[in-house]
BAMI-168490 format. One record per residue (C-alpha): x, y, z; residue number from 0. Coordinates in nm, 4 decimals, decimal comma, padded with zeros to 6 digits, always signed. Example, Ala and Ser with C-alpha at 12.3 -4.5 7.8 and 13.67 -1.06 7.14 Angstrom:
BEGIN
+----------+----------+----------+------+
|        u |        v |        w | miba |
+----------+----------+----------+------+
| +01,2300 | -00,4500 | +00,7800 |    0 |
| +01,3670 | -00,1060 | +00,7140 |    1 |
+----------+----------+----------+------+
This chain:
BEGIN
+----------+----------+----------+------+
|        u |        v |        w | miba |
+----------+----------+----------+------+
| +11,6876 | +03,7184 | +17,3170 |    0 |
| +11,9694 | +03,6047 | +17,0905 |    1 |
| +12,0932 | +03,8462 | +16,8264 |    2 |
| +12,2305 | +03,5764 | +16,5969 |    3 |
| +12,1117 | +03,2273 | +16,5176 |    4 |
| +12,3040 | +02,9188 | +16,6146 |    5 |
| +12,3289 | +02,8284 | +16,2457 |    6 |
| +12,4896 | +03,1641 | +16,1619 |    7 |
| +12,7438 | +03,1321 | +16,4436 |    8 |
| +12,8212 | +02,7705 | +16,3497 |    9 |
| +12,8766 | +02,8731 | +15,9869 |   10 |
| +13,1134 | +03,1536 | +16,0896 |   11 |
| +13,3055 | +02,9143 | +16,3149 |   12 |
| +13,3323 | +02,6572 | +16,0339 |   13 |
| +13,4637 | +02,9320 | +15,8030 |   14 |
| +13,7111 | +03,0371 | +16,0752 |   15 |
| +13,8423 | +02,6794 | +16,0988 |   16 |
| +13,8623 | +02,6454 | +15,7195 |   17 |
| +14,0540 | +02,9741 | +15,6989 |   18 |
| +14,3060 | +02,8469 | +15,9562 |   19 |
| +14,3505 | +02,5243 | +15,7576 |   20 |
| +14,4031 | +02,7293 | +15,4409 |   21 |
| +14,6641 | +02,9437 | +15,6185 |   22 |
| +14,8510 | +02,6333 | +15,7335 |   23 |
| +14,8585 | +02,5029 | +15,3759 |   24 |
| +14,9601 | +02,8297 | +15,2110 |   25 |
| +15,1337 | +03,0389 | +15,4771 |   26 |
| +14,8951 | +03,3238 | +15,3911 |   27 |
| +14,6927 | +03,4303 | +15,6952 |   28 |
| +14,4853 | +03,6951 | +15,5127 |   29 |
| +14,1712 | +03,4832 | +15,4812 |   30 |
| +14,1921 | +03,3929 | +15,8518 |   31 |
| +14,2311 | +03,7585 | +15,9534 |   32 |
| +13,9278 | +03,8436 | +15,7404 |   33 |
| +13,7210 | +03,6336 | +15,9820 |   34 |
| +13,7515 | +03,9335 | +16,2168 |   35 |
| +13,5821 | +04,2728 | +16,2114 |   36 |
| +13,7942 | +04,5762 | +16,1222 |   37 |
| +13,7959 | +04,6824 | +16,4894 |   38 |
| +13,8408 | +04,3352 | +16,6415 |   39 |
| +14,0413 | +04,2805 | +16,9578 |   40 |
| +14,2680 | +03,9797 | +17,0090 |   41 |
| +14,4075 | +03,8814 | +17,3487 |   42 |
| +14,6898 | +03,6295 | +17,3275 |   43 |
| +14,8288 | +03,5623 | +17,6738 |   44 |
| +15,1897 | +03,5168 | +17,5612 |   45 |
| +15,2126 | +03,7723 | +17,2810 |   46 |
| +14,9811 | +04,0431 | +17,4124 |   47 |
| +14,6817 | +04,2436 | +17,2931 |   48 |
| +14,6111 | +04,3405 | +16,9338 |   49 |
| +14,3590 | +04,5987 | +16,8181 |   50 |
| +14,2117 | +04,5831 | +16,4703 |   51 |
| +14,2166 | +04,3321 | +16,1870 |   52 |
| +14,5309 | +04,4821 | +16,0334 |   53 |
| +14,7255 | +04,4456 | +16,3603 |   54 |
| +14,5976 | +04,0885 | +16,4032 |   55 |
| +14,7075 | +04,0011 | +16,0492 |   56 |
| +15,0517 | +04,1570 | +16,0962 |   57 |
| +15,1030 | +03,9719 | +16,4261 |   58 |
| +14,9854 | +03,6289 | +16,3049 |   59 |
| +15,1805 | +03,6524 | +15,9780 |   60 |
| +15,5043 | +03,7455 | +16,1552 |   61 |
| +15,4557 | +03,4976 | +16,4399 |   62 |
| +15,3672 | +03,1978 | +16,2248 |   63 |
| +15,6658 | +03,2598 | +15,9942 |   64 |
| +15,9128 | +03,2193 | +16,2821 |   65 |
| +16,1098 | +02,8978 | +16,3359 |   66 |
| +15,9149 | +02,6313 | +16,5248 |   67 |
| +15,5876 | +02,8244 | +16,4822 |   68 |
| +15,6038 | +02,7646 | +16,1071 |   69 |
| +15,6106 | +02,3912 | +16,1876 |   70 |
| +15,2633 | +02,4108 | +16,3427 |   71 |
| +15,0663 | +02,2602 | +16,0585 |   72 |
| +14,7119 | +02,2276 | +16,1894 |   73 |
| +14,4758 | +02,3885 | +16,4388 |   74 |
| +14,1768 | +02,1550 | +16,4586 |   75 |
| +13,9021 | +02,2103 | +16,7124 |   76 |
| +13,8424 | +01,9141 | +16,9426 |   77 |
| +13,5142 | +02,0549 | +17,0725 |   78 |
| +13,3176 | +02,3764 | +17,0713 |   79 |
| +13,0319 | +02,5204 | +17,2759 |   80 |
| +12,8152 | +02,7907 | +17,1258 |   81 |
| +12,6377 | +03,0354 | +17,3543 |   82 |
| +12,3659 | +03,1751 | +17,1302 |   83 |
| +12,2515 | +03,4363 | +17,3842 |   84 |
| +12,5964 | +03,5986 | +17,3981 |   85 |
| +12,7129 | +03,5059 | +17,0485 |   86 |
| +13,0197 | +03,3338 | +17,1900 |   87 |
| +13,2097 | +03,0276 | +17,0801 |   88 |
| +13,4349 | +02,8578 | +17,3360 |   89 |
| +13,6469 | +02,5766 | +17,1989 |   90 |
| +13,9553 | +02,3617 | +17,2437 |   91 |
| +14,2054 | +02,4075 | +16,9609 |   92 |
| +14,4947 | +02,1678 | +16,9101 |   93 |
| +14,8234 | +02,3183 | +16,7933 |   94 |
| +14,9706 | +02,0310 | +16,5909 |   95 |
| +15,3350 | +02,0127 | +16,4889 |   96 |
| +15,4688 | +01,8799 | +16,1590 |   97 |
| +15,5633 | +01,5112 | +16,1699 |   98 |
| +15,9264 | +01,5103 | +16,2878 |   99 |
| +15,9940 | +01,2182 | +16,0536 |  100 |
| +15,9119 | +00,9249 | +16,2793 |  101 |
| +15,5326 | +00,9399 | +16,2651 |  102 |
| +15,4995 | +01,0647 | +16,6232 |  103 |
| +15,2299 | +01,3214 | +16,7046 |  104 |
| +15,3200 | +01,6363 | +16,8970 |  105 |
| +15,0427 | +01,8769 | +16,9920 |  106 |
| +14,9225 | +02,1012 | +17,2726 |  107 |
| +14,5813 | +02,2501 | +17,3346 |  108 |
| +14,4580 | +02,6021 | +17,3935 |  109 |
| +14,1114 | +02,7177 | +17,4804 |  110 |
| +13,9764 | +02,9892 | +17,2578 |  111 |
| +13,6872 | +03,2265 | +17,3188 |  112 |
| +13,5381 | +03,4059 | +17,0202 |  113 |
| +13,2718 | +03,6792 | +17,0196 |  114 |
| +13,0545 | +03,6723 | +16,7104 |  115 |
| +12,9689 | +04,0120 | +16,5619 |  116 |
| +12,7519 | +03,9222 | +16,2646 |  117 |
| +12,8196 | +03,9134 | +15,8918 |  118 |
| +13,0365 | +03,6013 | +15,9344 |  119 |
| +13,2958 | +03,7820 | +16,1499 |  120 |
| +13,4224 | +03,7780 | +16,5061 |  121 |
| +13,5001 | +04,0911 | +16,7068 |  122 |
| +13,7106 | +03,9283 | +16,9778 |  123 |
| +13,9373 | +03,6309 | +17,0328 |  124 |
| +14,1167 | +03,5230 | +17,3452 |  125 |
| +14,3498 | +03,2237 | +17,3662 |  126 |
| +14,4242 | +03,0630 | +17,7017 |  127 |
| +14,6831 | +02,7890 | +17,7481 |  128 |
| +14,9574 | +02,6600 | +17,9715 |  129 |
| +15,2972 | +02,7739 | +17,8345 |  130 |
| +15,4714 | +02,4942 | +18,0270 |  131 |
| +15,2656 | +02,2337 | +17,8382 |  132 |
| +15,3578 | +02,3951 | +17,5081 |  133 |
| +15,7232 | +02,4024 | +17,6121 |  134 |
| +15,7203 | +02,0335 | +17,7005 |  135 |
| +15,5489 | +01,9497 | +17,3711 |  136 |
| +15,8034 | +02,1511 | +17,1700 |  137 |
| +16,0945 | +01,9884 | +17,3571 |  138 |
| +15,9566 | +01,6448 | +17,2704 |  139 |
| +15,9118 | +01,7445 | +16,9069 |  140 |
| +16,2674 | +01,8805 | +16,8829 |  141 |
| +16,4050 | +01,5640 | +17,0474 |  142 |
| +16,2167 | +01,3492 | +16,7942 |  143 |
| +16,3616 | +01,5556 | +16,5077 |  144 |
| +16,7131 | +01,5103 | +16,6491 |  145 |
| +16,6629 | +01,1323 | +16,6793 |  146 |
| +16,5437 | +01,1147 | +16,3198 |  147 |
| +16,8423 | +01,3213 | +16,2014 |  148 |
| +17,0849 | +01,1048 | +16,4023 |  149 |
| +16,9335 | +00,7838 | +16,2615 |  150 |
| +16,9449 | +00,9172 | +15,9058 |  151 |
+----------+----------+----------+------+
């Protein structure tokens, strides 16, 4: 028997996505981190494991302020599957770069698994992606920026 309704999980996921969009607009990741429980765990395959909302907020704030990362301007979900029995959301999230000035689109996808914990919050996130694909995407984005600068 499911602990949470599909509607509740969908609402929390929509809030999670809206909080990410807000963070991209403002640079403030607090609202996004508040989508997690105080004791949440976050497994990011490149950066490591983080325990607790405060650690997640510190990591995401520092990471997204770094060069190149701060040029990721959107994290839209292409699709999501909700497992009501487990309270899980599995989705594909695009990591979209700022327009390099020529209108080209540069993005790479990661798969995210979220565990819903009730009260609009998630207790776990894991991101899975191919670092080589991200590297190739970033190289293309940097090359486009150089071309724009050279043409300007």
